[in-house]
N, CA, C and O of each residue as an XYZ file, in Angstrom:
452
protein
N      80.953     88.035     95.292
C      81.954     87.673     96.022
C      81.597     86.954     97.743
O      80.760     87.292     98.580
N      83.024     85.468     97.757
C      82.930     85.223     99.375
C      83.810     86.053     99.836
O      84.473     86.961     99.334
N      83.675     85.411    101.301
C      84.725     86.649    101.963
C      85.969     84.984    102.061
O      85.877     83.811    102.423
N      86.764     85.685    101.620
C      88.015     84.360    102.791
C      88.629     84.456    103.135
O      88.977     85.635    103.077
N      89.433     83.709    103.783
C      89.764     83.993    105.286
C      91.701     84.614    105.681
O      92.711     83.946    105.460
N      91.660     85.659    106.127
C      93.157     86.043    105.921
C      94.220     85.641    106.654
O      94.104     85.995    107.827
N      95.024     85.154    106.464
C      96.003     84.644    107.491
C      97.319     85.072    107.410
O      97.935     85.089    106.344
N      97.940     85.534    108.818
C      99.226     85.572    107.906
C     100.288     84.763    108.622
O     100.038     84.130    109.648
N     101.535     84.804    108.022
C     102.719     83.669    107.791
C     103.870     83.870    108.686
O     104.472     84.907    108.408
N     104.225     83.400    109.391
C     105.493     84.121    109.973
C     106.285     83.672    110.231
O     106.525     82.933    109.277
N     107.419     83.462    111.340
C     108.699     82.262    111.915
C     109.079     83.180    112.907
O     109.562     84.299    112.732
N     108.729     82.412    114.341
C     109.068     82.734    115.320
C     109.887     81.937    115.643
O     109.396     80.808    115.635
N     111.568     81.960    116.114
C     112.681     81.153    116.906
C     112.317     79.743    115.484
O     112.418     78.569    115.841
N     112.041     79.964    114.435
C     113.252     78.434    113.213
C     111.530     78.219    113.349
O     111.231     77.507    112.390
N     110.023     78.607    114.304
C     109.346     77.329    113.534
C     108.239     78.534    112.837
O     108.237     79.739    113.087
N     107.313     77.773    111.885
C     106.184     78.152    111.358
C     104.941     78.603    111.868
O     104.099     77.757    112.167
N     104.639     80.123    112.049
C     103.176     80.120    113.023
C     102.504     81.077    111.943
O     102.986     82.061    111.381
N     101.664     80.687    111.861
C      99.347     81.095    111.215
C      98.793     81.637    112.085
O      98.633     81.146    113.202
N      98.341     82.916    111.671
C      97.826     84.121    112.896
C      96.359     84.480    111.699
O      96.411     85.325    110.805
N      95.091     83.547    112.021
C      93.878     84.600    110.846
C      93.347     85.640    112.016
O      93.183     85.493    113.227
N      93.212     86.411    111.397
C      92.515     87.760    112.005
C      90.976     88.569    110.824
O      90.778     88.663    109.613
N      90.428     88.870    111.756
C      89.295     89.801    110.780
C      89.038     90.092    110.299
O      89.227     91.250    110.672
N      88.457     90.191    109.208
C      88.235     91.520    108.285
C      88.227     92.308    108.145
O      88.943     93.125    107.565
N      86.854     92.299    108.972
C      85.487     92.571    109.562
C      85.901     93.818    110.043
O      85.357     94.829    109.600
N      86.918     93.905    111.011
C      87.829     94.623    112.063
C      87.709     96.264    111.711
O      87.816     96.255    110.484
N      87.562     97.512    112.072
C      88.022     99.064    111.588
C      89.427     99.131    111.803
O      90.153     99.904    111.177
N      89.856     98.282    112.737
C      91.290     97.985    112.280
C      91.395     96.596    112.205
O      90.450     96.013    112.736
N      92.594     95.606    111.513
C      93.533     94.688    111.597
C      94.781     94.854    111.763
O      95.624     95.438    111.083
N      94.850     94.113    113.035
C      96.022     93.624    113.216
C      97.467     94.059    112.170
O      96.904     94.269    111.095
N      98.616     94.239    111.984
C      99.855     93.858    111.447
C     100.953     93.114    111.786
O     101.631     93.829    112.524
N     101.333     92.351    111.676
C     102.591     91.729    111.488
C     103.799     92.041    110.897
O     103.879     91.934    109.673
N     104.870     92.452    111.616
C     106.305     92.347    111.014
C     106.536     91.172    110.705
O     106.182     90.292    111.491
N     107.506     90.661    108.887
C     107.582     90.654    108.667
C     107.554     88.441    108.029
O     108.134     87.360    107.918
N     105.980     89.527    107.805
C     104.714     87.724    107.724
C     104.519     88.229    106.570
O     104.699     89.374    106.156
N     103.972     86.897    105.857
C     103.433     86.669    104.313
C     102.004     86.266    104.470
O     101.525     85.296    105.057
N     101.203     87.634    103.540
C      99.270     87.185    104.213
C      99.206     86.099    103.100
O      99.917     86.018    102.098
N      98.260     85.338    103.473
C      97.127     84.278    102.981
C      96.238     84.026    103.592
O      95.820     83.838    104.735
N      95.814     84.076    101.811
C      94.079     83.233    101.504
C      94.280     82.776    102.038
O      95.339     82.423    102.557
N      92.261     82.375    102.250
C      92.472     81.099    102.601
C      90.999     80.712    101.318
O      90.309     81.711    101.114
N      90.754     80.013    100.890
C      89.835     79.914     99.457
C      89.867     78.840     99.117
O      90.924     78.447     98.624
N      88.241     77.505     99.282
C      88.000     76.409     99.096
C      89.420     75.819     98.773
O      89.642     75.251     97.703
N      90.754     76.046    100.146
C      91.455     75.339    100.360
C      92.884     75.065     99.581
O      93.804     74.254     99.470
N      92.206     76.811     98.957
C      93.281     77.080     98.256
C      94.078     77.640     98.565
O      93.236     77.031     99.224
N      95.478     78.624     99.052
C      96.072     79.465     99.677
C      96.965     79.849     99.139
O      98.093     79.359     99.078
N      96.548     80.803     98.671
C      96.394     82.613     97.892
C      97.369     83.212     98.324
O      97.592     83.287     99.533
N      98.386     83.930     97.106
C      99.634     84.941     97.633
C      99.370     85.749     96.884
O      98.608     85.387     95.988
N      99.931     87.471     96.859
C      99.816     87.913     96.552
C     101.032     87.940     95.063
O     102.194     88.203     95.375
N     100.857     87.778     94.118
C     102.102     87.685     93.189
C     101.985     88.445     91.603
O     101.104     88.551     90.750
N     103.482     88.916     91.770
C     103.275     89.249     90.739
C     104.069     88.936     89.092
O     105.180     88.959     88.563
N     102.607     88.641     88.770
C     102.689     87.723     87.334
C     104.042     87.913     86.172
O     104.525     88.992     85.827
N     104.527     86.360     85.647
C     105.427     87.148     84.805
C     105.035     87.564     83.707
O     105.857     88.290     83.148
N     103.711     87.322     82.944
C     103.076     87.330     82.049
C     102.006     87.748     81.869
O     101.529     88.147     82.932
N     101.089     87.918     80.703
C      99.968     87.799     80.774
C      99.332     86.168     81.134
O      99.545     85.110     80.541
N      98.646     86.400     82.108
C      98.168     84.721     82.553
C      96.124     84.595     82.432
O      95.295     85.474     82.667
N      95.954     83.408     82.060
C      94.260     83.861     82.534
C      93.705     83.325     83.907
O      94.479     82.602     84.534
N      92.794     83.512     84.314
C      92.467     83.646     85.572
C      91.514     82.479     85.796
O      90.360     82.360     85.383
N      92.323     81.549     86.622
C      91.144     80.343     87.090
C      89.484     80.129     87.318
O      88.984     79.022     87.519
N      88.708     81.413     87.250
C      87.861     81.785     88.102
C      87.131     83.067     87.181
O      86.172     83.617     87.722
N      87.464     83.458     86.095
C      86.690     84.054     85.543
C      87.318     84.108     84.187
O      86.969     85.043     83.467
N      88.443     83.001     83.593
C      89.038     82.539     82.168
C      89.152     84.041     81.385
O      89.122     84.032     80.154
N      89.269     85.205     82.035
C      89.813     86.464     82.047
C      91.330     86.385     82.069
O      92.107     85.805     82.828
N      91.572     87.422     80.614
C      93.523     87.896     80.975
C      93.599     88.639     82.732
O      92.792     89.318     83.366
N      94.447     88.309     82.929
C      95.421     88.794     83.844
C      96.338     89.294     83.554
O      97.313     88.580     83.316
N      96.504     91.306     83.393
C      97.622     91.533     82.512
C      98.814     91.549     83.591
O      98.415     91.355     84.739
N     100.282     91.753     83.441
C     100.875     91.868     83.996
C     101.144     93.820     84.028
O     101.128     94.683     83.151
N     101.403     93.834     85.722
C     101.467     95.534     85.700
C     102.973     95.954     86.452
O     102.976     95.903     87.681
N     103.710     96.191     86.050
C     105.473     97.262     86.583
C     104.395     96.874     87.931
O     103.273     97.116     88.375
N     105.814     95.988     88.233
C     105.364     96.442     90.806
C     104.268     96.170     90.813
O     104.136     95.718     91.951
N     103.263     96.108     90.313
C     102.175     95.269     91.085
C     101.830     94.091     91.204
O     101.767     93.491     90.130
N     101.421     93.156     92.657
C     101.037     92.049     92.828
C      98.952     92.391     92.461
O      97.924     92.632     93.094
N      99.371     92.204     91.183
C      97.080     92.154     91.098
C      97.376     90.499     90.789
O      96.910     90.093     89.724
N      97.955     89.721     91.454
C      97.374     88.917     90.589
C      97.601     87.875     92.396
O      98.300     88.189     93.360
N      96.554     86.464     92.179
C      96.349     85.858     93.558
C      96.762     84.141     92.909
O      96.211     83.362     92.130
N      98.189     84.127     93.839
C      98.672     82.847     92.786
C      98.414     81.500     94.365
O      98.985     81.459     95.455
N      97.666     80.882     93.955
C      97.875     79.217     95.030
C      99.437     78.681     95.168
O     100.196     78.518     94.213
N      99.685     78.495     96.252
C     100.720     78.510     96.243
C     100.878     76.408     96.483
O     101.790     75.586     96.575
N     100.257     76.408     96.484
C     100.344     74.650     96.323
C      99.647     74.123     94.680
O     100.451     73.452     94.032
N      98.510     74.323     94.110
C      98.473     73.992     92.811
C      98.689     74.622     91.804
O      98.482     74.239     90.652
N      99.330     76.124     92.312
C      99.617     76.404     91.514
C      98.476     77.894     89.981
O      98.546     78.663     89.022
N      97.656     77.222     91.012
C      96.150     77.883     90.250
C      96.753     79.506     90.444
O      97.791     79.895     90.979
N      95.637     80.267     89.772
C      96.186     82.135     89.125
C      94.500     82.865     89.589
O      93.852     82.373     88.665
N      94.025     83.244     89.965
C      93.267     84.251     90.201
C      93.666     85.891     90.041
O      94.726     86.511     90.138
N      92.243     86.275     89.740
C      92.615     87.670     89.640
C      92.246     88.335     91.148
O      91.369     87.697     91.729
N      92.741     89.454     91.849
C      92.663     89.978     93.820
C      90.918     89.474     93.035
O      90.730     88.280     92.797
N      90.229     90.115     92.838
C      88.510     90.206     93.048
C      87.690     88.593     92.609
O      86.569     88.260     92.995
N      88.782     87.627     91.555
C      88.166     86.523     91.780
C      88.438     85.176     92.803
O      87.892     84.078     92.910
N      89.447     85.777     93.415
C      90.133     84.452     94.827
C      88.276     84.252     95.080
O      87.551     83.667     94.275
N      87.926     84.726     96.040
C      86.469     84.030     96.708
C      85.806     84.162     95.689
O      84.860     84.949     95.658
N      86.241     83.257     94.412
C      84.864     82.249     93.827
C      85.239     81.677     93.414
O      84.700     81.370     92.351
N      86.611     80.894     93.825
C      87.021     79.095     93.227
C      86.318     78.695     93.350
O      85.982     78.827     94.527
N      85.127     77.678     92.375
C      84.365     76.666     92.841
C      85.603     75.294     93.257
O      85.851     75.163     94.456
N      86.134     74.586     92.516
C      86.853     73.733     93.414
C      87.942     73.948     94.740
O      88.293     74.981     95.309
N      88.291     72.611     94.954
C      89.079     72.959     95.813
C      90.091     72.426     96.372
O      89.942     71.238     96.658
N      91.329     73.016     96.696
C      92.944     73.301     95.926
C      93.207     71.695     96.013
O      92.943     71.297     97.148
N      93.492     71.027     95.454
C      93.744     69.085     95.248
C      95.247     69.409     96.168
O      95.675     68.383     96.696
N      95.797     70.226     96.339
C      97.171     69.820     97.146
C      97.553     70.471     97.838
O      98.708     70.822     98.082
N      95.962     70.901     98.547
C      96.309     72.154     99.665
C      97.240     71.970    101.160
O      97.081     71.044    101.955
N      97.914     72.734    101.257
C      98.628     72.620    102.694
C      97.376     72.895    103.675
O      97.277     71.702    103.961
N      96.450     73.425    104.345
C      96.095     73.866    104.513
C      95.160     73.885    105.396
O      94.467     74.838    105.752
N      95.142     71.576    106.148
C      94.716     71.623    106.849
C      96.505     70.598    107.261
O      96.668     69.379    107.217
N      97.055     71.174    107.453
C      98.469     70.971    108.014
C      98.810     72.078    109.058
O      99.503     72.022    110.075
N      98.093     73.125    108.480
C      98.362     74.204    109.492
C      98.241     74.510    110.142
O      97.295     75.249    109.869
N      98.597     74.753    111.943
C      98.120     75.233    112.456
C      97.705     77.032    113.191
O      98.303     77.917    113.804
N      96.519     76.813    112.715
C      96.283     78.832    113.237
C      95.691     78.775    114.199
O      94.871     77.966    114.632
N      96.180     79.809    114.627
C      95.599     80.878    115.956
C      94.907     82.027    115.395
O      95.178     82.511    114.296
N      93.892     82.498    116.284
C      92.805     84.085    115.918
C      93.390     84.413    116.789
O      93.580     84.004    117.934
N      93.829     85.550    115.952
C      94.612     87.743    116.864
C      93.233     87.606    117.811
O      92.285     86.827    117.906
N      93.588     88.538    118.295
C      92.547     88.588    119.142
C      90.830     89.175    118.686
O      90.304     89.679    117.693
N      90.616     88.963    119.381
C      88.778     88.855    118.389
C      88.280     88.820    117.260
O      87.282     89.293    116.715
N      89.411     87.969    116.886
C      89.527     86.943    115.194
C      89.130     85.821    115.950
O      89.296     84.883    115.171
N      88.702     85.371    117.012
C      88.095     83.698    117.377
C      86.461     83.498    116.336
O      85.551     83.995    116.998
N      85.960     82.969    115.061
C      84.971     83.231    114.606
C      84.252     82.755    116.145
O      84.696     82.385    117.232
N      83.018     82.974    115.609
C      81.412     82.530    116.803
C      80.709     81.356    116.324
O      79.716     80.944    116.922
């Protein structure tokens, strides 16, 4: 499984902000009222509750609905749905990606080398 980029999205003074964090740190910073975005191959995944049983866009196995549990990742740009464990293995780039339009800042100790 490939690593995805974890980005927190939040509103600050009416402006949408994006902060990337290094998930290999012992303590990953948290941001209040932020949406966690998981970026993989230009897909912008968010954890979601599947409304019914659906098929994973990566492994083609079923993602069963579990009441009260966000057990699927949904690309908010192209609507591809995957298992949490599969999202880092997406082969095709997102055709409608909003990722390249985001201004992403890096949290302290999270700057890529």
